[in-house]
Every structure is written in C-alpha cells, then in structure tokens.
Phi, psi and omega in degrees: 000133178277124180295324182285331189268342187224131178286125181286149178255125177272152359277156176279133185297134180259146177289329178196181187288344181263332185255154177263167175300134179303336182297337179300323179296320178295317180298315180302322184279318189255331183210072185297340170233104189240145176288134180221166170251129182285166176302337177278355178092012183256157179283147177200173173251132176260123182252122190239341184271142184306314184302312182286321179299313180297318180298313184289331176298330182256005185267119183288355175282358180231139182213182180270343181264172181218141183296327177232078188303330180290342179258357186287147173297142177257146183270329182200179176266359176289171180257013177242125181047043180274338183196196183295148177227151177084174180266128184301315186288335187237015186305310184295316180295320179295319180293320178300317179296317179300315180296319180297320181288325189263338185306316180300323183292330183252023181292157179298325178298315179297322180293324177296324178294325180285341186305319181295318177297322177299315181299319178296318181293317179299316179298321178296317177299317181292323176303315181294320179293321179295319177296320178294321181297326179297332181268324189249335180085342178219137179228158180262106182292335177293307182291325187268345183214305187299327178275307187294329182295303179300325179297312181297321182293315182287328175299314181295319183291318183275339184088035179264132178302127184296335179292348178270003189298323180293325179296307184286337174293318177296317178297319179298316180300316180290320179301320184271000182295131182261357184237013184242002173056238186298334180299327180294324180286328173295322178296322178297319178295319178296319179298318179298314180296320177301315183291323175302315179299320180292316179301313182292328179291338181273341189304322182277351183210067181294136181248195178261070180215168188294318181296319176299320178299318181290324177297316177299314183296320181292325179291330183271340185235102182300336180284347179273096187298140181300314180298319178299318180297316180294318178299322178296319178297317177299314181299319179295317181293320179293303185291332185292341176241327189301309185291324181288322174306313182293319182292326175298313180299312181293323179298316177299319179296316178300318183289320185274344176273354171223095188301335181298322179289321178294315180297323178295321178292319178300322182291332182209070186301311184290327182280333186253349190295325181298316180295323177297315181299315181295325179287326174297318179292329178286309191266336179296122185233082186290324182258164182258001184245252182171192179274137184266130176223157177235138179286134179267349177202170177293136181221130173263124182203139176052036175083006178233159176251117177265124183273152176305131181095345179297147176267143175233138173252109182271109184277095175299320180303311181292319181299322182286357177240024182286119183292344177280350181247325186238135173286138183045058193300331182275354184267138173282113185213094180299342180270006183298149181288334182279123183254345182281150174198170181250021183299334176253015182083202183195152174078209185299332182261018175307135188307119182290340179264018183301318180297319178296313181298314180299317181297315179299315182295319178299313182297316183296307185292324177294317181294318179299316182294324182284320189263335181232061186297334181264013183301143176211162178291144178259001176221154174290153183305316184282359177262351184287144178283123180259141183284133178270062181229165179299328182270350171064212183089187181254150179265354179207155179212071183289128180226163174215174179197169178284125179286148182292000000 
C-alpha cells in the first residue's frame, strides 16, 4: 500500500496489547505526518516521529479548541477526547489558570507525603490477594491492585467519597468506550451530573481537597465559569486513575513476559524500580490513537502543509519507539541509556499528575517484587481480555506464584 496514495484508517491493527502495528515504523521513516481517516470517519493528520510530536506538543499554533467546533474533525465516537474542548478565544488563559490552581495539589512534596499511605494500601491489597490465592491458586491483579490503588489515591486527593468508586469507574469505562456510540456520551452527561452533586454537597463544608479548592476559586473569580470548573473536576477524576491503572497492568506484562527483567527487579527492588517505571512510561502504550490537536493557523512542517482548523493525532506511542531516538526502540529495557520520553507529554500540557503516577508505579512495582518474587502470568499474553476503550489496556491480569 502506498502511504502517499491512500488515506490510512485509524486505528492501525496491533499484534498484541504490548506491541504496535509494524506500519508505524514505516510511517516514521517515510511519512512522519501522514493523512489519515479517524475512527469517526473524519480527516486528520497522524504524527508519528519523535521530533515532530515533541515539537507540536509545545507549539502554541496548535491547541485543543477549534474556532468552529461544529465543523471540526472528530477523532472517535467515544466521549473522551472525541473532538475540540475548551474556548477558542481563551484556551491559553484558561489553561494557565488551571495549572496555577492545581500545581500545589500535585507537587512532588505532596506526593512524597502520600507515599506512606500508598504503601499501606498496596500492602493491604496484596494481603487480600495472597489470602485469595491460598484458596483459588490464581488471582486477578487488575481487580485486586491495579484498579483500587489509583482509584483510592485520586479519591483522597480530590475529595471524592471512596464508596462512589465503582460508580465513577463504570462511568469512566463507558465514557471511553469506542464501541458503544451514543451510550458513551450519555455516560459523560451522567458523570457531569454526578460531579455537580458532589460539588454542591461540599459548599457548606469545604475541606482540604482539590475539588474544595476549585469550588473556592470559582466563587472568588467570576471569570472561572461554573461549567468549566465541573468539567475540570470530571477530567481530573477520569485521568487521575485511568492512565495509571493501565500502566500498572502493562508494566506487569512487560516484566513477566521477559523473566530477566522481573528477576533483576526482584534482586534489587529499591535500586531498580525508578528505571523500570520510566521504561514502562516510555513503552507502555495503552491506547491506539494519540493526543488530539487542532491547527490555529497554516503551518508547513515535515514536508506537508497543515491548514488552519486541521486535526492532528499526535501518536505518543509511536514517538516513544522512534529508532532515531532510542536504541533497540521496540525492546523493553530499563537499563537503556536514553532516559527521556513523552509518556507524560511535553510543554505547557505536560501531565500535571506525573508525580502522582510515578509515585504509585514505584510503590506498586517495588512491593510486587518484594512480596511476590515468584509471580508469573496465569494466561498467555494473547489470551488476555483487552479493554475496548480509547485508553485501552487490559481488563484482567490473572497471576499465580509459588505458595510459601
């Protein structure tokens, strides 16, 4: 198939949950910015090479909003990153305010303080899994650890009642669903209504949590729109657990499908865990698409002209496997000399929750190596149930180990 002659249809089929479509390597080399058709059936540009992805992530000529949102290309039928978001005229100012309000809550100092609570929760999850394993011989690490830890952490940080975790987890799953069409948008509306109820319940008794902070800020600043504030709370709750759940699952798969990496971590959990986390963030590719941006003006780049209003899908997954940046780029190797990656984005939109995610991943992988050194997968990689959502990942992670 000629890349120049035919518009590619996203998503590109993957051989398994850990590897990307081989065509990405060809695209990076021959057409790093290529015309594609999105899963929603609209035209867009797919950006696959590290150099261009990193550049465009930090380029203010591209944003998440669109001057005519009703005419903008849509990326999918899901209700998460399906099309333009935010106000075109005030996008940069709104984003600056959001970062100013949230940075203290997600500071590295705050994450270090949360670390002890994370360790206690991880140990509690593992105690329960070990007790279950004694009875059944196989346990689901996704259900017993990878899901409940990020959920509990983001609930505590935002001030969400932990008893609501199953509700918002279900809403998140439906919002990101790529095969349920209108149902995903109904879930987004339900999530919004849920968050309105939570916000209003806090007004009379504001606490020391992120949602309370945002309620205070919205009351003090008339330009901080109420709807915008509620949407921000929904986004934080969704992103604050979804991506970390997936990275825990994929990280375990990378480690257990090559025992040499797992054995090395078991031999020195505290010394090796940081490198493992960064490699999981580089190579772990939970979704099949990328970050959506719209051009605010005509831009010539990498031999193509992107017109104002055009949609771009920035493939973080492909960029993080660029052979011009990484040696043996497709290989999971925590000992690699290259430490940089785009797993948390780049530029003004660098993930504000990066410190939280890194802390959670460090605690989880170190604890698993220390407490379950003989752990192994109880299913083959190609037998695992994969989530049919925009954010991808696995829906189960069955493991077993030698009992003491």
